[in-house]
ZAMARGU-4260 file (C-alpha; in steps of 0.2 Angstrom, whole numbers, plus 5000, padded with zeros to 4 digits):
<rodrens>
0) 5117/5064/5126 | 5101/5071/5132 | 5083/5068/5128 | 5076/5080/5114 | 5060/5086/5118
5) 5047/5092/5105 | 5048/5110/5112 | 5065/5111/5109 | 5065/5108/5090 | 5071/5122/5079
10) 5072/5124/5060 | 5090/5117/5062 | 5083/5100/5069 | 5077/5096/5051 | 5092/5101/5041
15) 5094/5083/5036 | 5076/5082/5029 | 5073/5082/5010 | 5069/5101/5004 | 5049/5099/5005
20) 5049/5088/5021 | 5061/5102/5029 | 5049/5116/5023 | 5033/5109/5030 | 5041/5104/5047
25) 5048/5122/5049 | 5031/5129/5044 | 5022/5119/5058 | 5035/5121/5070 | 5026/5130/5083
30) 5013/5117/5082 | 5025/5102/5085 | 5031/5112/5100 | 5014/5109/5108 | 5012/5089/5105
35) 5017/5075/5117 | 5033/5067/5114 | 5026/5051/5108 | 5015/5058/5094 | 5028/5069/5086
40) 5040/5055/5079 | 5023/5048/5071 | 5019/5063/5062 | 5038/5065/5057 | 5038/5048/5049
45) 5025/5053/5036 | 5033/5071/5035 | 5050/5064/5032 | 5045/5056/5015 | 5035/5069/5010
50) 5044/5073/4995 | 5042/5054/4989 | 5024/5054/4994 | 5009/5052/4981 | 5000/5068/4979
55) 4984/5061/4988 | 4995/5057/5003 | 5003/5074/5002 | 4985/5081/5003 | 4981/5071/5018
60) 4996/5075/5029 | 4994/5095/5024 | 4975/5093/5030 | 4980/5084/5046 | 4994/5097/5050
65) 4982/5111/5046 | 4969/5103/5059 | 4981/5101/5073 | 4988/5118/5071 | 4970/5125/5070
70) 4967/5118/5088 | 4970/5128/5104 | 4981/5122/5116 | 4967/5117/5128 | 4960/5108/5114
75) 4976/5100/5109 | 4978/5094/5127 | 4961/5087/5128 | 4962/5078/5110 | 4980/5070/5115
80) 4979/5067/5134 | 4979/5048/5131 | 4997/5051/5122 | 5003/5061/5136 | 4999/5046/5149
85) 5012/5036/5141 | 5029/5035/5148 | 5046/5032/5137 | 5062/5024/5143 | 5077/5034/5145
90) 5086/5024/5130 | 5070/5029/5118 | 5069/5047/5124 | 5087/5049/5118 | 5087/5041/5103
95) 5088/5048/5085 | 5070/5050/5084 | 5069/5066/5073 | 5080/5059/5059 | 5075/5041/5060
100) 5057/5041/5066 | 5053/5024/5058 | 5067/5016/5067 | 5059/5025/5084 | 5042/5018/5080
105) 5049/5001/5078 | 5058/5001/5096 | 5042/5011/5102 | 5031/4996/5099 | 5042/4984/5108
110) 5043/4996/5123 | 5024/4998/5123 | 5021/4980/5124 | 5035/4977/5137 | 5028/4990/5148
115) 5010/4985/5146 | 5005/5001/5139 | 4999/4995/5122 | 4981/4997/5127 | 4983/5015/5132
120) 4992/5019/5115 | 4978/5011/5105 | 4965/5020/5114 | 4973/5036/5112 | 4976/5032/5094
125) 4957/5028/5091 | 4951/5044/5099 | 4963/5054/5089 | 4958/5045/5073 | 4939/5047/5076
130) 4942/5067/5080 | 4952/5069/5064 | 4941/5058/5052 | 4925/5069/5060 | 4933/5085/5056
135) 4940/5079/5038 | 4927/5077/5025 | 4932/5065/5011 | 4935/5073/4995 | 4923/5068/4981
140) 4930/5055/4969 | 4929/5067/4954 | 4926/5051/4943 | 4919/5034/4945 | 4933/5023/4950
145) 4936/5007/4942 | 4945/4991/4948 | 4950/4977/4937 | 4958/4960/4944 | 4963/4946/4933
150) 4965/4929/4940 | 4970/4911/4934 | 4984/4913/4922 | 4991/4896/4917 | 4976/4888/4924
155) 4969/4875/4911 | 4954/4869/4920 | 4947/4870/4938 | 4932/4865/4948 | 4937/4879/4960
160) 4922/4891/4963 | 4928/4907/4959 | 4921/4924/4965 | 4911/4917/4979 | 4913/4931/4989
165) 4910/4943/4976 | 4895/4936/4968 | 4883/4943/4981 | 4889/4960/4976 | 4885/4960/4958
170) 4883/4948/4943 | 4892/4933/4939 | 4894/4930/4921 | 4898/4912/4914 | 4898/4914/4897
175) 4911/4928/4893 | 4920/4929/4876 | 4938/4937/4878 | 4949/4931/4864 | 4960/4945/4867
180) 4953/4950/4885 | 4970/4955/4893 | 4972/4968/4879 | 4955/4974/4880 | 4957/4978/4899
185) 4973/4986/4897 | 4966/4996/4882 | 4952/5003/4894 | 4964/5008/4908 | 4975/5017/4895
190) 4960/5025/4888 | 4954/5031/4905 | 4971/5038/4908 | 4972/5048/4892 | 4955/5055/4896
195) 4959/5061/4913 | 4979/5061/4915 | 4984/5063/4933 | 5000/5059/4942 | 4998/5041/4948
200) 4979/5041/4945 | 4979/5025/4936 | 4988/5009/4939 | 4994/4992/4932 | 5000/4980/4943
205) 5007/4963/4937 | 5012/4948/4947 | 5022/4943/4932 | 5030/4953/4917 | 5020/4967/4913
210) 5012/4971/4896 | 5018/4988/4888 | 5006/5003/4893 | 5008/5021/4889 | 5016/5033/4901
215) 5000/5039/4908 | 4999/5023/4918 | 5009/5019/4933 | 5015/5001/4930 | 5023/4990/4943
220) 5028/4971/4941 | 5035/4957/4950 | 5047/4951/4937 | 5052/4970/4935 | 5058/4971/4952
225) 5068/4955/4951 | 5086/4963/4954 | 5079/4972/4968 | 5071/4958/4976 | 5087/4948/4974
230) 5096/4961/4982 | 5085/4963/4997 | 5085/4944/5001 | 5104/4945/5000 | 5104/4958/5014
235) 5091/4949/5023 | 5100/4933/5023 | 5117/4941/5028 | 5108/4946/5044 | 5100/4929/5048
240) 5116/4920/5045 | 5127/4932/5055 | 5118/4926/5069 | 5118/4943/5079 | 5102/4950/5076
245) 5085/4943/5077 | 5068/4950/5071 | 5072/4966/5078 | 5088/4968/5069 | 5079/4963/5054
250) 5065/4975/5054 | 5078/4989/5058 | 5087/4985/5043 | 5072/4985/5032 | 5066/5003/5040
255) 5082/5010/5035 | 5084/5004/5018 | 5086/5017/5003 | 5079/5013/4986 | 5097/5014/4978
260) 5103/5000/4991 | 5094/4988/4980 | 5095/4997/4964 | 5079/5008/4962 | 5077/5025/4958
265) 5080/5038/4971 | 5081/5055/4963 | 5071/5067/4952 | 5052/5062/4948 | 5056/5043/4948
270) 5060/5045/4966 | 5043/5044/4971 | 5039/5027/4962 | 5056/5020/4967 | 5052/5024/4987
275) 5034/5015/4983 | 5043/5000/4976 | 5055/4999/4990 | 5041/5000/5002 | 5032/4985/4994
280) 5047/4974/4997 | 5051/4980/5014 | 5035/4982/5022 | 5025/4967/5015 | 5027/4951/5022
285) 5031/4938/5007 | 5032/4950/4994 | 5050/4946/4990 | 5047/4928/4986 | 5028/4926/4981
290) 5021/4935/4965 | 5003/4932/4971 | 5008/4941/4988 | 5017/4955/4979 | 5003/4959/4967
295) 4990/4959/4983 | 5000/4970/4993 | 5005/4982/4978 | 4986/4983/4974 | 4982/4988/4993
300) 4996/5000/4994 | 4992/5009/4978 | 4973/5010/4982 | 4977/5016/5000 | 4991/5028/4996
305) 4988/5035/4980 | 4969/5033/4979 | 4969/5031/4959 | 4953/5032/4949 | 4959/5016/4940
310) 4968/5000/4944 | 4971/4984/4934 | 4980/4969/4945 | 4984/4954/4935 | 4991/4938/4945
315) 5002/4926/4939 | 5008/4909/4945 | 5019/4909/4961 | 5033/4896/4965 | 5026/4881/4976
320) 5029/4882/4994 | 5047/4877/5001 | 5056/4878/5018 | 5057/4897/5022 | 5074/4896/5024
325) 5077/4892/5007 | 5066/4904/5000 | 5074/4918/5009 | 5092/4911/5004 | 5087/4910/4985
330) 5097/4894/4985 | 5092/4877/4978 | 5076/4885/4975 | 5065/4875/4963 | 5055/4886/4949
335) 5041/4874/4949 | 5026/4886/4948 | 5009/4881/4956 | 4995/4889/4945 | 4980/4880/4955
340) 4986/4886/4972 | 4990/4904/4964 | 4971/4904/4958 | 4964/4901/4976 | 4977/4915/4981
345) 4971/4927/4968 | 4953/4923/4971 | 4954/4929/4990 | 4964/4944/4984 | 4951/4950/4971
350) 4939/4952/4986 | 4952/4961/4996 | 4956/4972/4982 | 4937/4977/4980 | 4937/4979/4999
355) 4951/4991/4998 | 4943/5000/4984 | 4926/5002/4994 | 4936/5012/5008 | 4940/5027/4996
360) 4928/5040/4992 | 4915/5038/4979 | 4912/5019/4984 | 4894/5019/4980 | 4897/5024/4962
365) 4913/5012/4960 | 4914/4999/4948 | 4924/4982/4949 | 4928/4968/4935 | 4936/4951/4940
370) 4940/4940/4926 | 4947/4921/4925 | 4961/4925/4912 | 4957/4914/4895 | 4942/4907/4902
375) 4923/4912/4901 | 4921/4917/4919 | 4918/4936/4926 | 4912/4945/4940 | 4905/4963/4937
380) 4900/4975/4951 | 4892/4991/4948 | 4879/5004/4954 | 4868/4999/4938 | 4870/4980/4940
385) 4860/4969/4951 | 4866/4960/4966 | 4868/4942/4967 | 4863/4937/4949 | 4871/4924/4937
390) 4871/4927/4919 | 4874/4914/4907 | 4870/4926/4892 | 4885/4928/4879 | 4895/4944/4884
395) 4911/4952/4879 | 4922/4959/4891 | 4920/4976/4883 | 4902/4973/4884 | 4903/4972/4903
400) 4914/4986/4904 | 4901/4997/4897 | 4888/4990/4908 | 4898/4995/4925 | 4905/5010/4920
</rodrens>
């Protein structure tokens, strides 16, 4: 089999792509012809899943392809010179990089490390990213973003100093009255979704079992994906027990998984969420076995990919640490939970969630609330609130929400 070069791509090259992905590749075929070999699979990895991407991701890919297409050949050559300097093995060049770009990229990473080219690749990627960001002005948020994180489910009492990393950013409340706190927070999410309905614009992520919310809110939960998690762990364990494949074989398996392989939706409107849920389980480390890791990674990916106006993340107790082989096998696994350890996990995750929200447009006007579930502690961050302040005055969650948003 001869190596396929970008200049040899034709509309027929994308016949196995989903309809919208095929259309966008054919539309930009002339531009793809002019790119260095290594960069094309990186773009195709995003393009091949276009049909299942969130609206924000589609807009970003559309803009990126339009940006590259608007450059002259000399401008492209200058911008992408670093990528052109990289060399590929004959095996990689002849691989199925068009139809399986994710597998190609997994193998490319190994190749770059083995041939001491990773530094060149990183420098090229940084130069390209800087040029792209300079040319791509961020869209205005449209509405103030609101992030809510609920931690400490199942913790009766603790001396752990919550929200330490967030306290310098806002007001730490120590006398919060919230008899129906979770329902009040969910009601806020539903109200925002009803007032400004947009696909995947409002999220509720639960590390345990999700409460009921309306169809305007995208809901994802650890318990709701139990059967998919078990199916995936069974496949992973099969690779491990076979003895015929190491970490590379496992990564390749995960990269080639499809939603239907683990019982997730793969068709129609539900396919977008089905592919997202699969990515949480195949791309996250520990998301299959630890509920706190799942909730943190889901929040990160939802913010990064969907760029929602509202996200509520509720952490639930995870199982206690056990030998990794037992956790992956699902055999002889204790159901003993670790609320205290989970609280520490969730506290750090709350800080990371705030950081990820700050990376989006409109960060200077964004609002954030962290609450210790069924307790009287909360942290509130917003443009109208002072920084590094402690308040012992009585307050309800509803009041705090009005102060920050």
